[in-house]
N, C-alpha and C positions, 0 to 999 in steps of 0.2 A: 504493500499499499504506499504510495507516495506522500511524502510530508506535505501538509497543507501550507501554503505561502501566503502570509498576510498581505504581502504587497500585491498579490493578484486581486485580492478583495479592494485594495486602496485603489489600484489601477481601474478596476470596474467602476468604482464610485466617481473617479475622475472623468472616465468616458461617458458615464450616464448623467453627470453633473448632479449627483445625488445630494440634494439639500441636508439630508440626515448626516451626511459625513462632514459638514462644515463644523469647524471647532475640534474634530477629533484628530486631524493631521493637516500637514501642508505638504506640497511637492515642490521640489526644486527642479529646473531645467539646466543641465550641465552646459548646454550650448550657448544659452542666453544669461546665465547666472542670476535668473530670477526665480523667486518662489511665490507660489499661489495657493489659494483656496481650492478644495476640490471642485467647487462650482463656478470657478472663473470662467468667463465667457470668451477668453482668448483662444486662439488657435491650438489644436491639441498638438502636443509635442510627440516625437517618436518615444516609444516605450523605452528604448534602450538609452535614452538621454534623461530619464526621470529618476529622481532620488527621492525617498519619502522621509519625512521628519514627523516626530511626535508633536513637536512644538515650533513655532515661529522663532523662538529663541535659538533652537538648535540649528534652524536653516541659516539664521544670521551668523551663528558661530562658525558655520561651515563656509562662509564666504558669499552666500546668496544675498540678493537684496529684494526688498518687498515689491510685488507687482503694483503698478499704479493704477491698474484696472479694477482688481478685486479687493485691494488694500488689506491683505491678511494680518497687518499689524493692528488694525482697529477692531473693535468688538463687533461681533456679527449681530446685525440688526435685521429683522425681517422688515421689508419696506411696507408691507401691508399692515403690520402690527403698529407701525408709526403713523398710519392714517386713521387708525381707531382711537376715538377721544373718550 
């Protein structure tokens, strides 16, 4: 029986832009040096260029910078929840 690879689940969450995965991990793209949330609307990187991190701090420590599009250093806020008063 092959061992389960948690990175496969993380990659699936990135491909599906799974909102439930936001806040659980971030991913860095080696070719750009940028890290993103799983739900980032940016173009999908090649799988072999992706590195997963448990926290944004770990991605920063590895030399990646935060994406300007999904802003992974900011608290995750549901845009619909912000509209409810």
